[in-house]
C-alpha positions in Angstrom: -39.7 -0.9 -61.7 -40.2 -1.1 -65.5 -37.0 -1.0 -68.0 -38.4 2.5 -69.4 -37.6 4.0 -65.6 -34.0 2.4 -65.8 -30.9 4.0 -67.9 -30.9 2.4 -71.3 -28.7 2.3 -74.5 -29.8 3.1 -77.5 -28.0 3.5 -81.0 -29.3 6.8 -82.8 -28.9 7.8 -86.2 -25.3 8.9 -85.4 -24.0 7.4 -82.2 -24.6 5.0 -79.5 -25.8 6.5 -76.4 -27.0 6.5 -72.6 -30.8 7.4 -72.4 -31.9 8.5 -69.1 -35.3 7.6 -67.3 -36.9 10.6 -68.8 -36.1 9.7 -72.5 -33.2 12.0 -73.1 -29.7 11.4 -73.9 -27.1 11.1 -71.2 -23.8 11.5 -71.2 -21.7 9.7 -68.5 -18.9 12.3 -67.5 -17.7 10.3 -64.4 -15.0 10.4 -61.6 -13.9 7.1 -60.2 -12.5 6.8 -56.8 -14.3 9.4 -54.2 -13.9 8.3 -51.0 -14.6 10.7 -47.9 -12.0 9.1 -45.9 -9.4 10.9 -48.2 -10.5 13.6 -45.7 -10.0 11.9 -42.5 -6.1 11.5 -42.2 -4.4 13.3 -39.3 -2.9 15.9 -41.8 -6.9 17.0 -42.8 -9.2 15.4 -40.2 -9.8 18.6 -38.5 -10.9 19.9 -42.0 -13.5 16.9 -42.6 -14.5 17.9 -39.0 -15.5 21.7 -39.6 -16.4 21.3 -43.2 -18.7 18.2 -43.3 -18.7 15.9 -40.5 -20.9 12.9 -42.0 -21.2 11.1 -45.4 -24.1 13.2 -46.3 -23.1 16.5 -45.9 -19.8 15.5 -47.6 -22.1 14.1 -50.5 -24.2 17.2 -50.9 -21.9 20.1 -50.2 -18.5 18.3 -51.4 -18.8 15.4 -54.2 -22.0 16.0 -55.7 -21.8 20.0 -55.6 -18.3 19.5 -57.4 -19.3 17.2 -60.0 -22.4 19.4 -61.1 -20.2 22.4 -61.1 -17.3 21.0 -62.8 -19.4 19.3 -65.4 -19.6 15.8 -64.6 -22.7 13.7 -64.5 -21.8 10.3 -63.0 -20.1 9.0 -59.5 -18.3 6.0 -60.9 -16.9 3.3 -59.0 -15.7 4.2 -56.1 -12.6 1.5 -55.0 -9.8 3.6 -53.7 -5.8 3.0 -53.5 -5.2 3.1 -49.9 -2.1 1.1 -49.1 1.4 0.0 -51.1 2.5 3.6 -52.0 5.3 2.5 -53.5 4.3 -0.4 -55.6 1.2 1.5 -56.6 3.2 4.3 -58.0 5.2 1.1 -60.1 2.0 -0.3 -61.2 2.7 -3.6 -59.6 0.5 -5.9 -57.5 -0.2 -5.0 -53.6 -1.8 -6.6 -50.7 -4.8 -4.9 -49.8 -4.3 -2.2 -51.9 -7.9 -0.6 -52.5 -10.9 -0.2 -50.5 -13.8 -2.3 -51.1 -15.9 1.0 -52.1 -18.8 2.6 -50.9 -21.4 0.5 -48.9 -24.7 -0.2 -50.6 -26.8 2.3 -48.5 -24.5 4.9 -49.4 -25.3 4.6 -53.0 -28.8 5.0 -52.4 -28.2 8.7 -51.1 -26.4 9.8 -54.2 -28.4 12.4 -55.9 -26.3 11.9 -59.1 -26.6 9.1 -61.2 -24.2 6.1 -60.5 -22.1 2.9 -61.0 -22.2 0.1 -58.6 -19.1 -2.2 -58.5 -20.0 -5.9 -57.4 -16.7 -7.6 -57.4 -17.3 -11.3 -58.1 -14.2 -12.5 -58.7 -11.1 -11.4 -57.2 -8.6 -11.6 -60.1 -7.8 -7.7 -60.5 -4.3 -7.3 -62.0 -3.4 -4.8 -59.0 -4.3 -8.1 -56.7 -0.9 -9.5 -54.9 -3.2 -12.2 -53.6 -5.8 -13.0 -56.3 -8.5 -15.7 -56.0 -8.8 -17.8 -58.9 -12.0 -19.9 -57.8 -13.7 -22.5 -59.7 -16.3 -20.6 -61.7 -18.3 -23.7 -63.0 -19.0 -25.2 -59.2 -22.1 -25.0 -57.1 -20.3 -22.9 -54.8 -19.8 -20.3 -57.3 -23.4 -20.2 -58.0 -24.2 -19.8 -54.4 -21.8 -17.0 -54.0 -23.1 -15.0 -56.9 -26.3 -15.0 -55.8 -25.2 -13.7 -52.4 -23.8 -11.1 -54.2 -26.9 -10.4 -56.1 -29.0 -10.1 -53.2 -26.6 -7.7 -50.7 -25.7 -5.5 -53.2 -28.1 -5.6 -56.4 -31.6 -6.3 -54.8 -31.3 -2.9 -52.8 -30.8 -0.8 -56.5 -33.6 -2.7 -58.4 -36.1 0.3 -58.0 -33.1 2.8 -57.8 -34.1 5.6 -61.0 -30.1 6.9 -60.7 -28.2 3.5 -60.9 -26.8 3.5 -64.3 -25.7 0.2 -63.9 -23.5 -2.3 -62.6 -19.8 -3.2 -62.9 -18.0 -6.5 -62.4 -14.4 -7.1 -61.6 -11.7 -4.6 -61.8 -9.0 -4.8 -64.3 -9.4 -8.9 -64.5 -5.8 -10.8 -65.4 -7.3 -13.9 -66.9 -4.1 -15.0 -68.2 -0.4 -14.5 -66.8 -0.9 -12.6 -63.3 2.0 -11.2 -61.9 1.5 -13.4 -58.9 2.0 -16.4 -61.0 -1.6 -17.5 -59.9 -4.5 -18.4 -62.4 -6.9 -20.8 -63.8 -6.0 -24.5 -64.2 -5.7 -25.0 -68.1 -6.6 -21.6 -69.0 -3.6 -21.3 -72.0 -6.0 -23.3 -74.0 -8.2 -20.8 -75.8 -10.9 -23.4 -75.8 -10.4 -23.6 -72.1 -10.7 -20.1 -71.6 -13.7 -19.3 -73.0 -15.4 -22.1 -71.4 -14.1 -20.7 -68.0 -15.4 -17.4 -69.0 -18.3 -18.1 -70.2 -19.5 -19.9 -67.0 -18.7 -16.6 -65.1 -20.6 -14.4 -67.3 -23.3 -17.0 -67.1 -23.7 -17.2 -63.6 -23.1 -13.5 -62.5 -25.6 -12.4 -64.8 -28.5 -14.9 -64.1 -27.6 -13.8 -60.2 -28.1 -10.1 -61.0 -30.9 -10.8 -63.4 -32.8 -12.6 -60.9 -33.0 -9.9 -58.7 -32.9 -6.8 -61.0 -34.1 -7.8 -64.3 -33.6 -4.3 -65.7 -30.7 -2.3 -64.9 -27.8 -2.1 -67.3 -24.8 -4.8 -66.8 -21.6 -2.6 -67.8 -19.5 -5.8 -67.7 -15.8 -6.0 -66.5 -13.6 -2.7 -66.3 -11.1 -4.3 -68.5 -7.6 -3.0 -68.6 -5.1 -2.5 -71.8 -2.2 -3.5 -69.8 -4.0 -6.4 -68.1 -5.6 -7.8 -71.1 -8.5 -8.4 -72.9 -8.3 -11.8 -74.3 -10.4 -12.5 -77.5 -11.9 -15.7 -76.0 -13.1 -13.8 -72.6 -14.5 -10.9 -75.0 -16.4 -13.6 -76.7 -18.2 -15.0 -73.6 -18.8 -11.7 -72.3 -20.8 -10.7 -75.7 -23.7 -12.5 -74.7 -23.9 -11.2 -70.9 -22.7 -7.4 -70.8 -24.6 -4.6 -72.4 -21.5 -2.5 -73.2 -18.1 -3.0 -72.9 -16.4 -1.1 -69.9 -12.5 -0.2 -70.1 -9.7 1.8 -68.7 -6.7 3.2 -70.2 -4.3 5.5 -68.8 -2.4 6.9 -72.4 0.1 9.4 -70.8 1.6 12.4 -72.9 2.7 9.6 -75.7 0.1 9.8 -78.6 1.2 6.7 -79.9 -0.4 4.9 -76.6 -3.6 6.4 -77.4 -3.4 5.8 -81.1 -3.4 2.3 -80.1 -6.0 2.6 -77.3 -8.3 3.7 -80.4 -7.3 1.0 -82.7 -8.0 -1.2 -80.0 -11.8 0.0 -78.9 -12.4 0.8 -83.1 -11.9 -3.0 -83.7 -13.9 -4.2 -80.3 -16.3 -1.9 -81.6 -16.5 -3.4 -85.0 -16.2 -6.8 -84.2 -19.2 -6.9 -81.3 -21.3 -4.2 -82.3 -21.8 -3.0 -78.8 -20.7 0.6 -77.7 -17.7 1.2 -75.2 -17.5 3.2 -71.7 -14.2 4.6 -70.7 -14.7 3.5 -67.4 -11.5 4.8 -65.8 -8.9 7.0 -67.2 -6.6 9.6 -66.5 -3.4 11.1 -66.2 -1.0 12.9 -63.4 1.8 15.1 -62.5 3.8 15.2 -59.0 2.4 18.0 -56.7 3.6 19.2 -53.4 2.2 16.5 -51.3 2.4 13.6 -53.8 5.9 14.1 -55.5 6.0 10.5 -56.3 3.7 10.8 -59.1 5.6 12.4 -61.7 5.0 11.8 -65.0 5.5 12.7 -68.7 3.0 15.7 -67.8 4.7 18.3 -66.0 1.6 20.4 -64.2 -1.6 20.9 -63.7 -2.5 22.7 -66.6 -0.7 20.4 -69.1 -2.9 17.7 -67.1 -5.9 19.6 -68.3 -4.8 20.0 -71.9 -3.7 16.1 -72.0 -7.8 15.6 -70.8 -9.0 17.8 -73.4 -6.9 16.1 -75.9 -7.5 12.6 -75.3 -11.3 12.9 -74.3 -11.8 14.6 -77.8 -10.3 11.6 -79.2 -12.7 9.2 -77.7 -15.7 12.0 -78.4 -15.1 11.9 -82.2 -16.2 7.8 -82.0 -19.5 6.9 -82.5 -19.2 4.1 -79.6 -18.7 6.3 -76.8 -21.1 6.2 -73.9 -18.7 8.4 -71.6 -15.9 8.9 -70.0 -14.9 8.4 -66.2 -11.9 10.2 -64.6 -9.2 9.1 -62.2 -9.6 10.6 -59.3 -11.4 12.9 -57.0 -9.2 14.1 -54.0 -5.5 13.4 -53.9 -4.4 11.3 -50.9 -0.9 10.0 -49.8 -1.1 6.9 -51.9 -3.0 7.1 -55.1 -1.4 10.7 -55.2 -3.7 12.7 -58.1 -6.8 14.0 -58.0 -8.7 17.3 -59.1 -7.8 18.4 -55.3 -5.7 18.5 -53.3 -5.6 16.8 -49.3 -6.6 20.4 -48.5 -10.1 19.9 -50.2 -9.2 22.9 -52.4 -9.6 22.2 -56.5 -6.6 22.5 -58.9 -7.7 25.2 -60.5 -5.5 25.0 -63.5 -7.0 21.5 -64.3 -10.5 22.3 -63.0 -11.2 25.4 -64.7 -10.6 24.4 -68.6 -11.6 20.7 -67.8 -15.1 22.3 -66.8 -15.5 24.2 -69.9 -14.5 21.4 -72.1 -17.1 19.0 -70.2 -19.9 21.3 -70.5 -19.1 21.9 -74.0 -19.0 18.4 -74.8 -21.6 16.9 -73.2 -23.9 19.6 -74.9 -22.6 18.7 -78.1 -22.9 14.8 -77.7 -26.6 15.1 -76.1 -28.2 15.7 -72.5 -25.5 15.2 -69.7 -27.1 16.3 -66.3 -30.5 14.7 -64.7 -32.5 16.9 -62.5 -31.8 16.3 -58.7 -34.0 13.8 -57.0 -36.7 14.7 -55.1 
């Protein structure tokens, strides 16, 4: 596959943008954490069997049909919170909190552009038992080569692959569990470790797939974005991927915009909002109360915050958390009975369609 047959990133006269394989602008409006097992709990298993019954049927008639109807253009990272409800609500680290995401063959069935997460380093901020491995060792080189053989090589000729994510919300310093890299308190040492990590994993990716985008770690504002790490990563990633959850307090949105503006100005690289969202209490998830009272207010907050990001020339797109409400995550655009929250979905659909039309082409044709 040639580079021209893959998604790429370009800076046009007015903004940064993805360019799809046909040469058109592409706005990546994604949904994160879409997992069919959210419809396989005891309370909705019969519904799953009657309505879908298989992953291909769910992809075509559920997820992809909904995303196209609602103005979303991308299937984002698919890891899902599946355990640790109390701690997940409080934002603390949990053991076995997340699923591993879709198996590689499932992504290859998708008919929408998608991003594939690789998870080469298990130092996520939510991970109660992080593994700060020796990223300068021969063992890590071998492991990254395995990750690339296993999860990258099958996508080398995939025209709908947008790019690869690496670690989710990495905590390079100050992990809540107390674990960490030895000597990483020193900025110089932290830079050395980060440089070894990015060089090793991206070399492995490029060995098997020289053309698709490397979207990097999905940095979190809470998990931290240490300057020595960003300085090391800049030589190896095609864009910055960040995740941010602002709530109704506008000061948090201002802080995020200031942080991302500075990151873009300093590095010259565009930014993908790779995980963002909001939530409110629902009849099935009362533990997810927030400063946003209801679904209509969620939609208004979505429109307000995404409009602010879309005003920036560095924005490549945004990926929303999440698709279908499960008992642990407790947030989604559909309830556990597979019914959309219309007070949220209808205003968001109108906004997505208008915004992608204004920014550029947003929806490729279905793969034949």
